[in-house]
C-alpha angles and dihedrals in degrees: 000000000000117000117256116261110243101165125042129181112198118199133174097276101001141057126201116202119194126189132197087275089063094054126071101183146345127197132188118220129183121218103201094181093057093034097233141091135231136207114217116198136188121203130217119247090265095045091048091055092053094044092048091052092045095049091044089058095044102054111155089004129121116237131185117231114207129187112198089343096307115116107232100168143006107203128174110234107233098179140355113285111221098158096086089232136104145163134221105209139186094044105163098224139025087229091061091042090053091047092052093045088050092053091051093046097047098032090224120130112202 
């Protein structure tokens, strides 16, 4: 049985689907000065390879980031991301950020 997709990056002509097995860790952090929260995530080796290839082919293009089908960000990829880490910023509340981090950590969509 295939793992459930929890994180999807939708580009112009390509979609990258990541499951819990592609993610090592996610953590919600509140930035009280800026009045928003961020989810930082670290990918597994396999997830990092997929993500690096996807970002490499989407330089200067907007992609939609969806978690369990909900669009949570629409960044423009400025350069390939080879580090295996990323951040989902400008989340309005720490409660929402913790909810998203929990989904990424458990692989369970509600």
